[in-house]
All heavy atoms as an XYZ file, in Angstrom:
671
protein
N     133.406     86.474    166.733
C     134.515     86.215    165.838
C     133.981     85.705    164.503
O     133.241     84.730    164.462
C     135.424     85.171    166.474
C     136.655     84.924    165.706
S     137.766     84.025    166.786
C     138.840     83.403    165.608
N     134.342     86.364    163.432
C     133.852     85.996    162.102
C     134.712     84.892    161.486
O     135.929     84.904    161.610
C     133.869     87.225    161.202
N     134.013     83.976    160.838
C     134.742     82.906    160.152
C     135.180     83.377    158.778
O     134.439     84.087    158.095
C     133.842     81.695    159.955
C     133.675     80.901    161.213
C     133.172     79.540    160.839
N     131.811     79.393    161.331
C     131.013     78.390    161.018
N     131.417     77.478    160.192
N     129.814     78.310    161.526
N     136.368     82.979    158.340
C     136.778     83.358    156.986
C     135.935     82.605    155.957
O     135.537     81.457    156.166
C     138.244     82.933    156.912
C     138.403     81.892    157.973
C     137.391     82.208    159.024
N     135.644     83.269    154.857
C     134.865     82.636    153.793
C     135.728     81.632    153.044
O     136.911     81.879    152.810
C     134.383     83.683    152.795
C     133.332     84.568    153.367
C     132.787     85.433    152.285
N     131.671     86.209    152.802
C     130.892     86.932    152.053
N     131.100     87.021    150.773
N     129.897     87.592    152.583
N     135.140     80.521    152.663
C     135.923     79.570    151.866
C     136.219     80.164    150.494
O     135.427     80.927    149.946
C     135.011     78.354    151.750
C     133.653     78.829    152.102
C     133.810     80.065    152.948
N     137.375     79.837    149.971
C     137.759     80.370    148.661
C     136.962     79.683    147.562
O     136.716     78.492    147.616
C     139.254     80.128    148.424
C     140.139     80.936    149.340
C     141.608     80.695    149.027
O     141.924     80.312    147.895
O     142.428     80.886    149.930
N     136.569     80.478    146.586
C     135.873     79.916    145.431
C     136.913     79.425    144.442
O     137.867     80.133    144.132
C     134.987     80.964    144.764
C     133.803     81.355    145.608
C     132.902     82.278    144.836
C     131.693     82.654    145.656
N     130.794     83.546    144.946
N     136.702     78.227    143.951
C     137.637     77.680    142.968
C     137.107     77.971    141.575
O     135.904     77.881    141.315
C     137.786     76.179    143.166
C     138.409     75.849    144.498
C     138.635     74.384    144.640
C     139.249     74.101    145.998
N     139.592     72.716    146.175
N     138.003     78.335    140.685
C     137.607     78.568    139.305
C     137.276     77.237    138.658
O     138.082     76.316    138.664
C     138.723     79.251    138.523
C     138.946     80.681    138.987
O     137.991     81.278    139.507
O     140.074     81.182    138.826
N     136.069     77.174    138.106
C     135.661     75.974    137.400
C     135.651     76.281    135.924
O     135.279     77.380    135.509
C     134.279     75.532    137.852
C     134.254     75.114    139.308
C     132.859     74.689    139.729
O     131.922     74.763    138.958
N     132.730     74.261    140.970
N     136.071     75.321    135.089
C     136.065     75.578    133.660
C     134.644     75.815    133.162
O     133.705     75.183    133.636
C     136.663     74.309    133.050
C     136.550     73.278    134.110
C     136.523     73.998    135.422
N     134.508     76.742    132.249
C     133.194     77.061    131.698
C     132.775     75.966    130.728
O     133.472     75.666    129.775
C     133.237     78.393    130.968
C     133.390     79.543    131.903
C     132.268     80.474    131.657
N     132.230     81.467    132.695
C     131.111     81.980    133.116
N     129.989     81.598    132.611
N     131.115     82.885    134.050
N     131.643     75.382    130.991
C     131.075     74.396    130.078
C     129.690     74.875    129.695
O     129.027     75.562    130.478
C     130.975     73.002    130.730
O     130.174     73.119    131.903
C     132.333     72.455    131.100
N     129.234     74.529    128.501
C     127.892     74.951    128.122
C     126.870     74.387    129.101
O     126.903     73.206    129.433
C     127.690     74.359    126.731
C     129.038     73.988    126.246
C     129.894     73.783    127.458
N     126.002     75.238    129.585
C     124.998     74.804    130.554
C     123.911     74.011    129.842
O     123.446     74.397    128.774
C     124.400     76.017    131.241
N     123.515     72.901    130.447
C     122.419     72.126    129.882
C     121.126     72.663    130.455
O     121.011     72.905    131.651
C     122.582     70.651    130.209
C     121.567     69.800    129.500
C     121.891     68.334    129.558
O     123.056     67.980    129.419
O     120.951     67.559    129.764
N     120.167     72.871    129.583
C     118.881     73.421    129.978
C     117.770     72.534    129.462
O     117.956     71.784    128.536
C     118.672     74.801    129.356
C     119.623     75.833    129.779
C     119.286     77.106    129.069
N     119.977     78.200    129.718
C     119.804     79.449    129.387
N     118.981     79.763    128.433
N     120.459     80.396    130.022
N     116.611     72.684    130.064
C     115.414     72.028    129.559
C     114.463     73.137    129.126
O     114.048     73.947    129.948
C     114.805     71.127    130.621
C     115.718     69.943    130.927
C     115.120     68.917    131.831
N     113.829     68.406    131.452
C     113.603     67.433    130.557
N     114.613     66.891    129.922
N     112.391     67.022    130.296
N     114.168     73.174    127.824
C     113.336     74.235    127.269
C     112.186     73.622    126.478
O     112.237     72.461    126.075
C     114.159     75.173    126.352
C     115.247     75.878    127.118
C     114.719     74.427    125.161
N     111.165     74.429    126.262
C     110.080     74.010    125.386
C     110.580     74.021    123.945
O     111.467     74.815    123.599
C     108.886     74.950    125.537
C     108.204     74.927    126.910
C     107.187     76.053    127.006
C     107.549     73.585    127.144
N     110.037     73.176    123.083
C     110.528     73.119    121.692
C     110.471     74.460    120.960
O     111.340     74.762    120.155
C     109.601     72.099    121.026
C     109.073     71.275    122.133
C     109.024     72.163    123.329
N     109.477     75.296    121.249
C     109.385     76.586    120.568
C     110.426     77.579    121.070
O     110.613     78.627    120.477
C     107.976     77.182    120.729
C     106.931     76.441    119.932
S     107.311     76.311    118.171
C     107.270     78.008    117.673
N     111.146     77.248    122.149
C     112.208     78.113    122.662
C     113.578     77.703    122.137
O     114.585     78.313    122.505
C     112.215     78.076    124.193
C     110.965     78.643    124.812
C     110.891     78.422    126.306
O     111.656     77.596    126.843
O     110.048     79.076    126.944
N     113.630     76.686    121.269
C     114.914     76.275    120.689
C     115.459     77.396    119.820
O     114.695     78.124    119.177
C     114.743     75.002    119.861
C     114.474     73.729    120.653
C     114.102     72.589    119.709
C     115.687     73.350    121.470
N     116.783     77.518    119.801
C     117.440     78.554    119.009
C     118.453     77.906    118.081
O     118.979     76.827    118.383
C     118.168     79.531    119.927
C     117.273     80.247    120.893
C     118.060     81.104    121.862
O     119.275     81.180    121.819
N     117.350     81.761    122.768
N     118.732     78.580    116.981
C     119.747     78.088    116.054
C     121.073     78.010    116.801
O     121.463     78.939    117.494
C     119.839     78.998    114.816
C     118.526     78.906    114.031
C     121.031     78.613    113.945
C     118.423     79.847    112.867
N     121.740     76.869    116.697
C     122.999     76.657    117.392
C     122.872     75.798    118.641
O     123.871     75.308    119.153
N     121.650     75.607    119.153
C     121.453     74.721    120.304
C     121.850     73.306    119.909
O     121.695     72.894    118.765
C     119.989     74.714    120.750
C     119.590     75.970    121.495
O     120.482     76.762    121.850
O     118.386     76.148    121.726
N     122.346     72.545    120.878
C     122.755     71.163    120.625
C     121.914     70.209    121.450
O     121.654     70.443    122.616
C     124.230     70.975    120.941
C     125.090     71.757    119.966
C     126.520     71.441    120.123
N     127.279     72.136    119.101
C     128.374     71.680    118.567
N     128.877     70.529    118.966
N     129.005     72.362    117.640
N     121.508     69.120    120.788
C     120.698     68.077    121.407
C     121.484     66.781    121.361
O     122.231     66.536    120.419
C     119.401     67.865    120.623
C     118.645     69.092    120.164
C     117.643     68.719    119.098
C     117.933     69.692    121.342
N     121.307     65.935    122.365
C     121.961     64.629    122.373
C     120.887     63.568    122.583
O     120.039     63.699    123.458
C     123.014     64.534    123.500
C     123.643     63.158    123.531
C     124.083     65.599    123.327
N     120.925     62.523    121.743
C     120.034     61.386    121.925
C     120.793     60.105    121.619
O     122.023     60.122    121.487
C     118.776     61.527    121.063
C     119.046     61.462    119.571
O     120.196     61.255    119.169
O     118.084     61.612    118.809
N     120.074     58.995    121.498
C     120.727     57.708    121.297
C     121.428     57.594    119.943
O     122.294     56.747    119.770
C     119.719     56.560    121.463
C     118.575     56.570    120.474
C     117.427     57.499    120.848
O     117.416     58.060    121.951
O     116.548     57.677    119.995
N     121.092     58.464    118.988
C     121.725     58.396    117.666
C     122.925     59.330    117.532
O     123.599     59.315    116.508
C     120.711     58.723    116.555
O     120.225     60.054    116.751
C     119.557     57.742    116.581
N     123.171     60.180    118.521
C     124.322     61.075    118.472
C     123.975     62.485    118.891
O     122.948     62.743    119.503
N     124.868     63.415    118.530
C     124.687     64.824    118.884
C     124.210     65.592    117.657
O     124.731     65.411    116.563
C     125.994     65.415    119.402
C     125.844     66.806    119.953
C     127.097     67.317    120.635
O     128.136     66.638    120.583
O     127.031     68.412    121.202
N     123.227     66.458    117.857
C     122.591     67.205    116.781
C     122.622     68.695    117.100
O     122.570     69.093    118.257
C     121.144     66.761    116.619
C     121.012     65.311    116.287
C     121.028     64.271    117.168
C     120.878     64.739    114.998
N     120.894     63.087    116.494
C     120.795     63.341    115.165
C     120.800     65.270    113.709
C     120.653     62.480    114.092
C     120.652     64.399    112.639
C     120.580     63.032    112.825
N     122.665     69.515    116.044
C     122.647     70.976    116.186
C     121.428     71.526    115.470
O     121.116     71.128    114.352
C     123.907     71.572    115.564
C     123.964     73.070    115.650
C     125.216     73.638    115.004
O     125.876     72.937    114.227
O     125.512     74.802    115.278
N     120.724     72.451    116.117
C     119.550     73.089    115.524
C     120.012     74.029    114.417
O     120.876     74.877    114.633
C     118.748     73.862    116.593
C     117.593     74.624    115.964
C     118.251     72.915    117.669
N     119.459     73.858    113.204
C     119.855     74.710    112.079
C     118.692     75.514    111.509
O     118.855     76.257    110.549
C     120.517     73.892    110.945
C     119.592     72.804    110.428
C     121.844     73.323    111.419
C     120.106     72.095    109.193
N     117.515     75.358    112.079
C     116.356     76.114    111.618
C     115.487     76.531    112.785
O     115.553     75.950    113.865
N     114.667     77.538    112.559
C     113.759     77.995    113.615
C     112.623     76.998    113.792
O     112.151     76.404    112.826
C     113.194     79.358    113.251
C     114.259     80.441    113.292
C     113.724     81.774    112.891
N     112.454     82.042    113.579
C     111.795     83.160    113.473
N     112.245     84.125    112.719
N     110.650     83.331    114.111
N     112.162     76.809    115.020
C     111.050     75.884    115.244
C     109.742     76.436    114.690
O     109.559     77.650    114.606
C     110.993     75.750    116.759
C     111.735     76.894    117.304
C     112.686     77.366    116.256
N     108.863     75.530    114.310
C     107.534     75.916    113.861
C     106.539     74.878    114.343
O     106.914     73.751    114.662
C     107.475     76.087    112.338
C     107.829     74.849    111.561
C     106.839     73.991    111.094
C     109.155     74.538    111.272
C     107.168     72.847    110.370
C     109.483     73.411    110.545
C     108.485     72.571    110.094
O     108.801     71.444    109.380
N     105.268     75.274    114.426
C     104.252     74.366    114.943
C     103.364     73.854    113.827
O     103.204     74.490    112.785
C     103.372     75.044    116.005
O     102.733     76.173    115.422
C     104.175     75.447    117.216
N     102.785     72.677    114.073
C     101.791     72.079    113.187
C     100.699     71.506    114.075
O     100.812     71.537    115.299
C     102.413     70.962    112.320
O     102.985     69.986    113.180
C     103.482     71.503    111.394
N      99.658     70.976    113.470
C      98.580     70.338    114.217
C      97.956     71.314    115.211
O      97.817     71.004    116.404
C      99.101     69.072    114.907
C      97.992     68.196    115.432
O      96.852     68.335    115.025
N      98.337     67.302    116.340
N      97.620     72.492    114.716
C      96.975     73.536    115.531
C      97.813     73.932    116.745
O      97.295     74.208    117.821
C      95.582     73.097    115.966
N      99.143     73.931    116.590
C     100.035     74.357    117.657
C     100.359     73.280    118.673
O     101.013     73.547    119.669
N      99.916     72.047    118.427
C     100.155     70.974    119.401
C     101.485     70.267    119.196
O     102.003     69.653    120.119
C      99.021     69.962    119.338
C      97.711     70.568    119.792
C      96.605     69.571    119.737
C      95.311     70.238    120.178
N      94.166     69.377    119.972
N     102.043     70.337    117.990
C     103.339     69.731    117.683
C     104.324     70.820    117.296
O     103.963     71.784    116.628
C     103.238     68.742    116.524
C     102.383     67.531    116.855
O     102.289     67.175    118.037
O     101.815     66.945    115.913
N     105.569     70.659    117.714
C     106.630     71.595    117.338
C     107.674     70.825    116.545
O     108.051     69.718    116.922
C     107.247     72.227    118.571
N     108.135     71.410    115.462
C     109.134     70.779    114.602
C     110.323     71.705    114.447
O     110.169     72.920    114.435
C     108.541     70.497    113.218
C     107.382     69.544    113.271
C     106.650     69.486    111.939
N     105.481     68.636    112.070
C     105.335     67.488    111.436
N     106.249     67.066    110.605
N     104.255     66.764    111.623
N     111.505     71.104    114.304
C     112.713     71.896    114.103
C     113.684     71.077    113.249
O     113.739     69.855    113.358
C     113.341     72.316    115.453
C     113.875     71.132    116.218
C     114.418     73.352    115.267
N     114.412     71.760    112.394
C     115.392     71.106    111.518
C     116.726     71.043    112.248
O     117.188     72.034    112.812
C     115.527     71.889    110.228
C     116.327     71.199    109.177
C     116.155     71.964    107.851
N     116.818     71.283    106.791
C     116.288     70.288    106.081
N     115.067     69.890    106.338
N     116.967     69.718    105.121
N     117.347     69.851    112.244
C     118.618     69.640    112.933
C     119.628     68.992    112.002
O     119.263     68.354    111.012
C     118.438     68.760    114.203
C     117.591     69.455    115.230
C     117.871     67.405    113.867
N     120.911     69.177    112.329
C     122.024     68.604    111.555
C     122.898     67.807    112.505
O     123.165     68.231    113.629
C     122.821     69.732    110.910
C     124.103     69.281    110.260
C     124.841     70.421    109.617
N     125.105     71.474    110.604
C     125.281     72.738    110.285
N     125.226     73.137    109.050
N     125.536     73.624    111.227
N     123.375     66.652    112.050
C     124.224     65.815    112.883
C     125.625     66.418    112.962
O     126.205     66.796    111.951
C     124.299     64.395    112.329
C     124.952     63.431    113.269
C     124.541     62.025    112.980
C     125.076     61.142    114.083
N     124.477     59.845    114.070
N     126.160     66.501    114.176
C     127.500     67.043    114.389
C     128.510     66.077    113.769
O     128.447     64.879    113.983
C     127.797     67.222    115.899
C     126.783     68.157    116.542
C     129.224     67.685    116.134
C     126.834     69.571    116.062
N     129.423     66.614    112.987
C     130.443     65.793    112.339
C     130.019     65.249    110.990
O     130.842     64.735    110.246
N     128.731     65.330    110.667
C     128.217     64.887    109.371
C     127.234     65.935    108.852
O     126.024     65.763    108.949
C     127.533     63.528    109.504
C     128.452     62.432    109.960
C     127.699     61.123    110.139
O     126.486     61.069    110.034
N     128.426     60.072    110.426
N     127.732     67.036    108.293
C     126.847     68.144    107.919
C     125.821     67.804    106.840
O     124.833     68.511    106.687
C     127.799     69.228    107.431
C     129.127     68.603    107.307
C     129.122     67.315    108.055
N     126.016     66.726    106.108
C     125.043     66.363    105.075
C     123.865     65.563    105.625
O     122.901     65.316    104.911
C     125.727     65.595    103.947
C     126.458     64.357    104.437
O     126.913     64.373    105.599
O     126.581     63.390    103.673
N     123.900     65.180    106.898
C     122.809     64.434    107.521
C     121.923     65.417    108.279
O     122.321     65.975    109.296
C     123.351     63.346    108.485
C     122.203     62.599    109.150
C     124.269     62.391    107.746
N     120.712     65.639    107.766
C     119.763     66.536    108.432
C     118.451     65.796    108.653
O     118.129     64.858    107.938
C     119.500     67.814    107.615
O     118.919     67.453    106.375
C     120.769     68.603    107.408
N     117.713     66.237    109.644
C     116.406     65.664    109.972
C     115.488     66.761    110.455
O     115.949     67.838    110.840
C     116.514     64.630    111.101
C     117.200     63.357    110.751
C     117.160     62.356    111.903
O     116.574     62.655    112.970
O     117.720     61.274    111.721
N     114.205     66.464    110.474
C     113.235     67.325    111.141
C     112.764     66.559    112.358
O     112.246     65.455    112.245
C     112.059     67.686    110.218
C     112.569     68.545    109.072
C     110.972     68.402    111.020
C     111.519     68.950    108.083
N     112.997     67.129    113.528
C     112.592     66.499    114.788
C     111.241     67.054    115.207
O     110.966     68.240    115.025
C     113.617     66.768    115.891
C     114.936     66.104    115.657
C     114.758     64.593    115.817
N     115.965     63.879    115.484
C     116.833     63.421    116.378
N     116.621     63.616    117.644
N     117.898     62.769    115.980
N     110.426     66.193    115.800
C     109.077     66.574    116.210
C     108.906     66.277    117.699
O     109.259     65.200    118.168
C     108.022     65.780    115.413
C     108.235     65.962    113.912
C     106.614     66.205    115.829
C     107.431     64.997    113.070
N     108.365     67.262    118.425
C     108.020     67.097    119.827
C     106.609     67.608    120.034
O     106.137     68.473    119.303
C     108.942     67.916    120.731
C     110.348     67.473    120.769
C     110.890     66.500    121.552
C     111.429     68.000    119.995
N     112.231     66.387    121.309
C     112.584     67.292    120.360
C     111.526     68.988    119.022
C     113.817     67.551    119.787
C     112.750     69.250    118.459
C     113.880     68.536    118.838
N     105.947     67.124    121.060
C     104.694     67.731    121.486
C     105.057     69.110    122.052
O     106.110     69.281    122.665
C     104.003     66.883    122.550
C     103.619     65.492    122.088
C     102.608     65.505    120.982
N     101.307     65.941    121.512
C     100.221     66.088    120.788
N     100.241     65.854    119.499
N      99.101     66.479    121.337
N     104.216     70.083    121.823
C     104.541     71.463    122.179
C     104.775     71.660    123.679
O     105.482     72.580    124.076
C     103.440     72.398    121.696
N     104.223     70.797    124.524
C     104.371     70.958    125.975
C     105.558     70.191    126.546
O     105.874     70.335    127.716
C     103.087     70.508    126.687
C     102.813     69.049    126.519
N     102.158     68.549    125.417
C     103.133     67.987    127.293
C     102.078     67.230    125.537
N     102.656     66.861    126.654
N     106.237     69.360    125.741
C     107.382     68.581    126.222
C     108.600     69.484    126.402
O     108.776     70.438    125.663
C     107.750     67.487    125.209
C     106.752     66.386    125.088
C     107.191     65.362    124.063
O     108.403     65.089    123.948
O     106.319     64.842    123.374
N     109.446     69.135    127.346
C     110.694     69.862    127.541
C     111.810     69.095    126.837
O     111.835     67.873    126.833
C     111.032     69.979    129.022
C     109.999     70.781    129.785
C     110.487     72.153    130.011
N     109.461     72.954    130.688
C     109.538     74.246    130.779
N     110.544     74.885    130.256
N     108.605     74.919    131.392
N     112.750     69.846    126.258
C     113.865     69.277    125.519
C     115.164     69.697    126.207
O     115.323     70.868    126.550
C     113.865     69.806    124.061
C     114.991     69.192    123.260
C     112.527     69.548    123.396
N     116.084     68.757    126.413
C     117.386     69.083    127.010
C     118.317     69.584    125.915
O     118.508     68.907    124.910
C     117.994     67.853    127.667
O     117.257     67.478    128.780
N     118.884     70.771    126.112
C     119.794     71.357    125.123
C     121.008     71.935    125.812
O     120.991     72.235    127.004
C     119.109     72.471    124.300
C     117.959     71.936    123.507
C     118.680     73.626    125.159
N     122.076     72.083    125.042
C     123.289     72.791    125.499
C     123.387     74.052    124.671
O     123.289     74.022    123.461
C     124.530     71.938    125.273
C     124.607     70.717    126.150
C     125.869     69.968    125.857
C     125.911     68.660    126.599
N     127.080     67.864    126.236
N     123.592     75.160    125.369
C     123.772     76.439    124.682
C     125.183     76.921    124.946
O     125.643     76.908    126.073
C     122.762     77.469    125.176
C     121.370     77.110    124.760
C     120.426     78.252    124.867
N     119.169     77.870    124.239
C     118.004     78.325    124.594
N     117.913     79.197    125.555
N     116.927     77.922    123.975
N     125.850     77.382    123.880
C     127.240     77.804    124.024
C     127.466     79.222    124.237
O     126.908     80.157    124.377
């Protein structure tokens, strides 16, 4: 006797959070840290013989606030992609 399969419930679609290398960041990705939520507005590039990765970001809700964030090239970064 076969058991009936449980019904799947529709879950609201939310942007999936991922952990990516800094060089895999894409324009539009969102980062969250202790200072707030940031959006990637430039392509990542490396310095220091490829050991550091940098990317330009803009603060959500304050488009005039921009920064260049720096990570070690091997670190993983948590991002939300829409």
